C-alpha positions in Angstrom: 7.8 -31.8 131.6 5.1 -33.8 129.8 5.0 -31.5 126.8 8.5 -31.9 125.5 8.2 -35.6 124.3 5.3 -34.5 122.0 7.5 -32.0 120.1 10.1 -34.6 119.1 7.9 -36.6 116.7 6.6 -33.5 114.9 10.1 -32.3 114.2 11.1 -35.6 112.8 8.1 -35.6 110.4 8.9 -32.1 109.1 12.5 -33.1 108.4 11.6 -36.2 106.4 9.1 -34.2 104.3 11.7 -31.6 103.3 14.2 -34.3 102.3 11.6 -35.9 100.1 10.9 -32.6 98.3 14.6 -32.1 97.7 14.9 -35.5 96.1 12.0 -34.8 93.8 13.6 -31.5 92.8 16.9 -33.3 91.9 15.4 -35.8 89.5 17.8 -36.2 86.5 16.7 -34.7 83.2 15.8 -36.8 80.2 18.8 -37.4 77.9 18.5 -36.4 74.2 19.9 -38.8 71.7 22.2 -37.4 69.0 19.8 -38.4 66.2 17.0 -36.5 67.8 19.2 -33.4 68.2 20.3 -33.5 64.5 16.8 -34.0 63.1 15.8 -31.0 60.7 12.7 -29.0 61.1 9.7 -30.3 59.2 9.3 -28.8 55.7 5.9 -27.3 54.7 4.0 -29.3 52.1 4.7 -28.6 48.4 2.0 -26.5 46.6 -0.3 -28.3 44.3 0.8 -28.1 40.6 -0.9 -25.5 38.5 -2.6 -27.0 35.4 -1.2 -25.7 32.1 -3.4 -25.5 29.1 -2.1 -27.6 26.2 -1.1 -25.8 23.1 -3.6 -26.1 20.2 -2.5 -28.6 17.6 -0.7 -27.2 14.6 -2.8 -26.5 11.6 -2.5 -29.2 9.0 -2.1 -28.5 5.4 -5.3 -27.0 3.9 -6.7 -26.0 7.4 -7.4 -22.3 8.2 -5.0 -20.6 10.6 -6.2 -18.4 13.5 -7.6 -15.1 12.4 -5.4 -11.9 12.2 -6.4 -8.3 12.6 -6.6 -5.8 9.8 -7.7 -2.2 9.1 -9.3 -0.7 6.0 -7.6 2.3 4.4 -8.1 4.4 1.3 -6.8 3.0 -1.9 -5.5 6.5 -2.7 -5.5 9.6 -0.6 -4.6 13.2 -1.6 -4.6 16.6 0.1 -5.1 19.1 -2.7 -3.3 22.4 -2.7 -3.6 25.3 -5.2 -1.3 25.6 -8.2 -1.8 29.4 -8.4 -2.3 31.9 -5.6 -5.6 33.7 -5.4 -8.7 34.2 -3.2 -11.2 31.4 -2.8 -14.5 32.4 -4.5 -16.4 29.1 -4.1 -16.1 25.7 -2.5 -18.3 23.2 -4.4 -18.1 20.3 -1.9 -18.7 19.4 1.7 -17.2 16.7 3.9 -18.8 13.3 3.1 -19.6 14.1 -0.6 -18.8 11.5 -3.2 -17.2 13.2 -6.3 -16.2 12.1 -9.7 -12.8 12.6 -11.5 -12.4 16.2 -12.9 -15.3 17.4 -10.9 -14.8 21.1 -9.7 -14.0 21.2 -6.0 -12.7 24.8 -5.3 -12.8 27.8 -7.6 -10.3 30.7 -7.1 -10.7 34.3 -8.2 -10.0 34.3 -12.0 -10.0 38.0 -12.8 -6.3 38.4 -12.6 -5.8 35.3 -14.7 -8.2 36.5 -17.4 -6.4 39.8 -17.7 -3.0 38.1 -17.9 -4.4 35.9 -20.7 -5.6 38.9 -22.6 -2.3 40.6 -22.2 -0.4 37.6 -23.4 -2.7 37.3 -26.4 -2.2 40.9 -27.3 1.6 40.5 -27.0 1.5 37.4 -29.3 -0.5 39.4 -31.9 2.2 42.1 -31.8 4.9 39.4 -32.2 3.1 38.0 -35.2 3.1 41.5 -36.9 6.8 41.9 -36.2 7.5 38.5 -37.6 5.5 39.2 -40.8 7.4 42.5 -41.4 10.7 40.8 -40.8 9.8 38.0 -43.2 9.0 40.5 -46.0 12.3 42.3 -45.5 14.1 39.0 -45.4 12.6 37.8 -48.7 13.3 41.1 -50.4 17.0 41.3 -49.3 17.5 37.6 -50.1 16.4 38.1 -53.7 18.6 41.2 -54.0 21.5 39.2 -52.6 21.0 36.6 -55.2 21.4 39.3 -57.9 24.4 40.7 -55.9 22.6 44.0 -55.6 23.2 44.2 -51.8 26.2 43.3 -49.7 26.2 40.2 -47.6 26.4 42.2 -44.4 23.0 43.8 -45.0 21.4 40.4 -45.5 23.0 39.2 -42.3 21.4 42.0 -40.4 17.9 41.3 -41.9 18.4 37.6 -41.2 19.2 38.2 -37.5 16.1 40.4 -37.2 14.0 37.7 -38.8 15.3 35.0 -36.5 14.7 37.3 -33.5 11.1 37.9 -34.6 10.5 34.2 -34.8 11.9 33.7 -31.3 9.7 36.6 -30.0 6.6 34.9 -31.4 7.6 31.6 -29.7 8.0 33.4 -26.4 4.6 35.1 -26.9 3.0 31.7 -27.6 4.5 30.4 -24.4 3.2 33.4 -22.4 -0.3 32.8 -23.7 -0.1 29.1 -22.9 1.1 29.9 -19.3 -1.7 32.4 -18.9 -4.3 29.9 -20.1 -2.9 27.3 -17.8 -3.1 29.6 -14.8 -6.7 30.4 -15.7 -7.4 26.6 -15.9 -5.6 26.0 -12.6 -7.8 28.5 -10.8 -10.4 25.7 -10.6 -9.2 22.8 -8.5 -10.7 19.5 -9.7 -10.9 16.0 -8.3 -7.9 13.9 -9.4 -10.0 10.6 -9.1 -13.3 9.3 -8.0 -13.5 9.5 -4.3 -14.9 10.7 -1.0 -14.3 14.2 0.5 -13.0 13.6 4.0 -11.9 17.1 5.0 -12.5 20.6 3.8 -9.9 23.2 4.9 -11.0 26.5 3.3 -14.1 28.7 2.9 -15.1 31.4 0.5 -13.1 34.6 0.9 -9.9 33.0 2.3 -6.6 33.4 0.4 -5.0 30.3 -1.0 -1.3 30.5 -1.7 1.2 28.3 -3.4 4.1 29.0 -1.1 3.5 28.0 1.6 1.0 25.6 0.2 -2.6 26.1 1.5 -4.5 22.8 1.9 -7.9 23.0 0.2 -9.6 19.6 0.5 -8.6 16.0 1.3 -10.0 13.3 -0.9 -9.8 9.5 -0.6 -10.5 6.8 -3.2 -12.6 4.1 -1.5 -13.6 1.9 -4.5 -11.8 -0.3 -4.2 -10.8 0.1 -0.5 -7.7 -1.6 0.8 -7.6 -3.9 3.8 -4.1 -3.9 5.3 -3.3 -7.0 7.4 -0.4 -7.3 9.8 1.0 -10.8 9.4 3.5 -12.3 11.9 6.7 -13.5 10.4 6.0 -17.0 11.5 3.1 -17.1 9.1 5.1 -15.9 6.1 5.0 -19.3 4.4 1.2 -19.1 4.2 1.1 -15.7 2.6 1.5 -15.0 -1.1 -0.2 -12.9 -3.8 -3.4 -14.7 -4.7 -3.8 -16.6 -1.4 -7.4 -17.0 -0.4 -8.5 -15.2 2.8 -11.8 -14.9 4.7 -12.6 -11.4 5.9 -15.1 -10.5 8.6 -16.1 -6.9 9.2 -17.8 -6.6 12.6 -18.9 -3.0 12.0 -21.0 -3.8 8.9 -21.6 -7.5 9.5 -20.1 -8.5 6.2 -18.1 -11.7 5.5 -16.2 -11.9 2.3 -14.1 -14.5 0.6 -11.2 -12.7 -1.2 -7.6 -13.1 -2.3 -4.5 -11.2 -1.3 -3.6 -8.5 -3.8 -0.2 -7.3 -2.6 2.4 -8.5 -0.1 4.9 -6.2 1.4 7.7 -8.6 2.4 9.7 -6.0 4.4 9.3 -6.8 8.1 8.8 -4.2 10.8 11.8 -4.6 13.2 9.7 -3.5 16.2 6.7 -5.8 15.7 8.2 -8.6 13.6 5.3 -8.4 11.2 4.9 -7.6 7.6 1.9 -6.2 5.6 -0.4 -7.9 3.2 -3.1 -6.0 1.3 -6.5 -7.1 0.1 -8.5 -4.9 -2.3 -12.2 -5.0 -1.5 -14.8 -3.9 -4.1 -16.8 -1.0 -2.6 -19.1 0.3 -5.4 -21.9 1.1 -2.9 -19.4 3.0 -0.7 -20.6 1.1 2.4 -17.0 0.6 3.6 -14.9 3.5 4.9 -11.3 3.7 6.0 -10.4 2.8 9.6 -12.7 -0.2 10.0 -11.5 -3.2 12.0 -11.5 -6.6 10.3 -10.8 -10.2 11.3 -9.0 -12.1 8.6 -8.5 -15.9 8.4 -5.5 -17.0 6.3 -5.4 -20.1 4.2 -2.1 -21.9 3.6 -0.5 -21.9 0.2 -2.0 -24.5 -2.1 -5.3 -24.5 -0.2 -8.4 -24.8 -2.4 -10.3 -21.6 -3.1 -13.0 -20.8 -0.5 -16.5 -21.7 -1.3 -19.9 -20.9 0.1 -19.9 -24.2 2.1 -16.5 -23.3 3.7 -17.9 -20.2 5.3 -19.5 -22.0 8.2 -16.3 -23.9 8.9 -14.3 -20.7 8.9 -16.7 -19.1 11.4 -16.3 -22.1 13.7 -12.5 -22.0 13.5 -12.4 -18.3 14.4 -14.4 -19.0 17.5 -12.6 -22.2 18.5 -9.0 -22.7 17.3 -9.1 -26.3 18.5 -11.9 -27.2 16.0 
């Protein structure tokens, strides 16, 4: 009987504790304002601007423009083929040889041509004999015709024979000339002073006219041409006689020259046109295929002098100078 009153306060305390926990659990949530709900998500910071190099100032009148590229090439180039068909008996040159105009390069077998020349000469001698005989008959009959001792028809026959003999001699002369030409053509000669860049045949090989057999390739390198590819935007600065400064890295040479030819037709693919500078090359130090750096001078610029060379070098290295 004494234990029952102690249970009542404990029950009351447990009930009050549960109610307090329930009230805490039912606390109202924080209300969001409409402005906060509509606020956009923060944007990432903008990237820092990339510095752009300023364009170099335009070249003023009389100043050198940035250099262009060029390539040396032969002033003339020929691949020689035979004019007559025969076996090769001797090749007089090798690749890299410097030759003079009319110098023998390749000799063909001449025995057939010698025999043909002798045959043509003999035929011409026979034609001369026939012409002489026809001339005697023609003179005799003509004198008789003047005296009316022979009919006109007989003279006409002698006259036709005489004219035929003259035509036969002319044909014989032509045959002799052709045989002599074939004999001369059996030796292939250099058409100009130049450099042998390729040899295609050796002794014992047969060289024919059809199809043509290449024998040697020769290039004229004095003078040697420097072909420059000029953008169409620089066309106003380029004319025949315009001064240019040429630097050849392969040989270390720097030359002050003038444009010799300008090919104004533009390449539709590259939008460039060609300008040519002829470079004296008496010592044959320059060959075709060398790279060159060329500095153009605007029209009306003064001719390059020795004191200008250092300035041109500096402009090539730094366009802003």
